[in-house]
N, C-alpha and C positions, 0 to 999 in steps of 0.2 A: 089397514096396520095401523098401529098407534103412531100417534107423532112422537113417544120417544122412539120407539124403531125409525123410525122416517130420519132420526136428528143423528143415529148412529150410520145408518148407510150414507149419510149424509157427509159425516164426518170423514169415513169410509174413503168413499168419490175424491173428497178434498186435502187429501192428505198429497205431503208432497215428496217426491224423493223416492216414489215407491212407483214403479211401470201401472198403468190399467190393468195389461195382461197379468203381472203379478197378485194385484189384488183381487182381481176375479178367480188366480188360483189360489187363492187363500181362504175365500171364500168357498169354492167348491168342495176344499176340504172338510170347512167348517160342515159344509151341507153333508157328506159323505161320513164324519166321524159317528162313532156309536154308543153315546147317545150324540144326538146334532147340537154342537153348537151353536145357540144363536149369534147375531148381529152384535144384540149387549154383550152376551158372554163375551167375544171375541173381544172388548176391550174392557169389561170390568173383572172378569175373570183370568189373571194373567198366569195362573198354572198352565192354561192350555195353550200357552204359544209356543212353552215346549213340545204340545205332543204337535202343536202345526206345523214344528222344525223351522221357526223363524229362527233369521238370523238374530246379532245382537245388535246390529244396526237397526234391522226391522224392529224389534224391540223399542230402540228410544224412539223410533219416528212414531210408533202408537203411542208410549207413555206421552211424547209431545200434544200428538191428536189428542189425546184425552182431555187435554187444557182447555182444547177447542170444545168442546160440549155444551157450557151452556150459553157459546153466542152465537153455535150452529142452533142450538136449541131455540133460543129466541128468531133468529133465521126463518127458521121453518116455519113455527107459528106465524108469523109475519109473510111468508109466502100464501102458506094458507089462506088466510084470513083476505088474499087480493083475488083469491080462484088461479094460483098456479096449481100445477103437480106436480110430484115428486115419483118418480118410477125407477126402482131399485131392480137394479138386471134382471131379479126371481120372478117379480111379481107377473100377472096373467098377461096386465095393458101392457107390457114391454115387447116393443114389435119383434114380431117373431126372427121377420128377416134380417135384420140387424143384429141379434145373435145367430143366424144362419152363414150370412153371408164375412162378418166380422172376428167369428171364433171368441177365444177369449179377450179378444183385442179392444171388443162390444164394450162402450163407456158405460164405467161401470150403475151410474146413476144418470138419468138425464132430464131438465127439467119441462115443463109442456105450459102451455097457457092454448086450451078450445076442444075442438072435436078430438079427444083422444083416440076414438075409432079407429080415426084416418090410419093411424100410426100400424096398424094390420088389416090394411085395406090395397087391393090391387093397386103396387103403382112405380110410376116409372120417372125416369130424373134426364133433365136435356140442359148438357153440361157445356162449357165452352169459353173463349175468352172476354176480358172483360170490356176492349176495343172489338169488338166482333163488327165484322163488315154485313153490311146491307141485306146480302144473301142469305147470309147467316143469319138474324135477326128476321129475314120472313121465312127462314125454314123451323125457326125455332116457335111462330105464332102458327105455323103451319101444324106441326108435329104435336103439341100442346093444345088448342083446340081440336083436333081428330082423337086425343088420345082422350080429353075429358070427356066427348061424346058417349064413347065405351065405359064413364062411370070411374077412370082411371082416378088414382090421386100422383098429380105432378110435385116432385119434389124440388123443390131450389135453395140454393145459400145466399139470395137476396142481394150477390153481388149485384153493379152496375153490368151492364150488356146483357147475354143471354141469359142469366140468373132472373134478372128481372122484368126481361122481356116475357120468361116463362112464365111467371108469376102472373103479369098483368093481363099477358093473353086466356091463361085458365080464368081468370076470374073474370074477363070479359062475358065467356060462354058458357058464366054462372057454374065453373068446375069448382075442384076439390086442391087443395095444395096442402104442401107440408114445407113452411121455413126454416131452416138449418143457418142459425145463427153463427157468425165468428165472434160471439160476445158472451157475456154475461145475461141472462132471458130480462131481469129487472132493468139491464141500460135498453131494451128497448123501447122505451115512452113512448117517442114518437111514432115508431110502426103500431103502436097497439091503438093509437088512433086512428094513422091512417086507414086497418083492416079492420076496424073495432065492428063493423057491420057485417063484415062477412065471417068473422073470427062468434059473432051471437050469433049468424047462421047454420053454425056448423060446418061452414066451407073452409076455413085455414086454421093450423096447427100452428101455433110457434113452438120449437123446440131448441134448448141449448145443453151441452153436454160440459161447458165451462161453469167456475165458479157464479153465480146469480148474478154479484153484482161488478165484474171483471169486466173494463172497457176491451173495444174491440180493438185487436192486436194482429199484424200479419203473422203470427207463431200460431194463432187462433185458424185463421183465415186458412192455413194450410192443414190443420190439423181436424176443420170441418171437413172437407174436402170426402174422405174416406167413410165419412157417416152417409153422406151426401150418395153415393155412390152405393155404399150398404145397405141404405134404406131403401133401392130400388130392384124391382126384379129383371127392368130394360134398360139400358141405359143408350142415349142418340148424344152424339156430337157432333154438336154444330157446326165449331171452327175450333183447331186443335193448333199450340204450337209446338215443335218439337222437343219442348220442355216446359215443367211447370206442371199447375198440378192437373191440369184437363188431362196431358200427355200422361202424367203419371199415374193418373185414375183409372185410366183406359187400359194401359199397356198391364198393369195390377190385375185388372179383369179377364185382361187377354190370358193372361197365364194362368187363371181361376177357371180358365171356360165360359166364362161371361159372356153373357150377350150383351154384344156393344156395336150398333149401328153405327155409324158414320157418313156426312152426309159427303155426296161425292161430289168434289170441286170442277168447279170451272176452271177452262183452258187460259193460264196464266196467274190464275191465285196462288197467293205466296201463304202457305199452310203447312201442316204437314197432315192434313187427312187421309193425302192419299197415303203413306209412310203408316197410317193406322190399318187404311184397309189392304196395304202389302202385309202387313204384319198380321193379319187374319179376322181382322174387323169386317162385318158386314153390311155393304156398298147400299145405301135408298136415295134415293132423289130427292127432290124438293120437298115432296109430300110426305117424305118418312118411307116410301114403298122401296123394298128387296130390288134392288138393281143384279140382273142377273148376269155377269163379267167372262170374258175369254182372257186369253192368258195375255193377249198384248193388250189386252184394256188397262191390265196393271201396266204396264208400264210405264214408267217417268219421259215425262219430255227428252229428260236428257238421254235415257237409254234409247229411246227412239231414235233419236241423233247421232247416239254411238252404233247402233244399225247400220245406220245409212251410212254412215263412214266406214264400218266394215267390210258391207259392201263392196263398195268404190272401191278400196284395199285390194279385195280379192279378183274385183273383175281387171286392175291394172296389173295383179300378180296373176294371173291366168294367163293372158296373152305374152308372158315375158319369162325368161327360164329362170331369173331372179334379177331383185332390183335393190338400191341406194334407199334409204331414208329421205335424201334428198332430192333422189329423183321421185319420189314417192311426194313429198311436197310439193315439188314444180308439180306434177301432174294433176295433185288436188287442187292448187292453187289456194293453198290454203296459209295463213300466216301463224305456224306454230315453229318452234325451236327446233331443230334438227335432236335432240334428244331426249324433249316431249314425244317425238313422233317415234324414235327407238324406242321407250316404255310402251307407247302403244302398241307397234307391232311386236313385244316381246310379253305383250300381254295377250293377245289372239293364240286361242289356242290351234287356228288354222295354219298361222305362220309359223315358219321354223327360220332361223338366225345361219349364215353361213360367213366363215371366216377365209378369204382368197384374198393371198398376197396382201397379207397387213392393211384390209379395208371388209367392212362389215356390210353381207351382202340379204338380202331378206327373198323369201319363194315358199309356197304353198307348199304342205306335205300332201301327199301322195299327191302329186298334182297331177290334171288331167285333164287333156287336152280337147274334149270331145265336150264337156258338159262343163255352167257354171256355175250346180247343183252342191250344195254344202249344208254341212250341221251346224248349226251357231248353239254356243253355249248363254 
C-alpha cells in the first residue's frame, strides 16, 4: 500500500465525531460500489458522497478532515521512517480475529511496532484488577507460562497488576506477547526502550488504535479493553470486581458465547469471580485447568447460609401446627427485626401465612407429620 493511501486511511481513522462503526460502514460501501470507490476517491471525489448516502453533517466532517491531509501525510512519513506500521482494516496483516470478534466496531486503522505476524497467531488474554491479590498474580504467572509453552501469544493491556504480570511472566519464559496501549503509540518511548530486545527478537508487538501522539487517558483505557478481548481466542479472568472493564468485558464475552475462564475463588475472597462463574464462565484452578462443578459448588456463602436457615425454619414448623415470626426468632436465637423475619418467611415457597384473630402465623404448605423431606427452590 502506498504512503498516499495510508495517509487517507489515517485521516479517516482519526476523524472526530463519527463512530468507528460508521466509518467502517462507509468503507464497506466503497468496497461494494460498482465500480469500487478507493480510499483516495472517498476524500477527493465529493460526487461519490451522495452515492454513499452520507448525511450533510458527515459531508462537513469529511471536508474538515480533508484539510488535515498535509499534516497526516507528514506524520505517516515520520512513523514509517521510525519503524512503525500502519494497518488499515482491509489489509491482509490486520488481525482477522479482531474483525471476527468486533465486527464493524473493530478499529479502522491500528498502529504497530514489532512482529506483525503475532497479530494472526493463536492468542489468549489474561485480564483482571490493577490492585490484584497475590493469588491472582500467581494464577496469572501460571497461566501465562503454561500458554507460552504451547507457543500461543499473550495479549495484555500494560496496566499495573494482572496485565503487567501477564507480560512479565510471558517474557520470563521467552514467550510472545502483544501489548495493547491505552495511548498513542508514539508516546510509548520509555516502553520501547524497556522492551527493545524483545521487540527486535520478534517476541513482542506493541499496538494502538488511537491517534499516534495522543497521551494516556482513562477514556482510552476503557476503549482499549474491548480490543484486548477481541484479539484473544480465549480469555482468562484472574480477578474481577462486579463493575469496571474486566467485568463488562467478561459479561459481553459470555453474551457472545465466547470462551471465558475464571479463576475459582478461595473462601473469603472479596471479588466477583463466583458471579461470573454463575453466569456461565468456566471455572479454572490456580493453574488454569477446568474444574468440574456441581450445583452445590455454584452456591455462594450467602446462599448456603440461607439454605441452612430455611432448613431450621422448616424443622421448627414441621413440629407444630403454626407459629408466629417472633416465636421462630426466639427458637432460632437470631437477632433479626420481626419485620425482616416476616419478609423472609413470606419469600419461602414452602411456607404459607395465616391470619388468626388479627394475628399472623406461619405454617408449612402441605404439611406432613411423618417426614422432614422437602424440595427447595
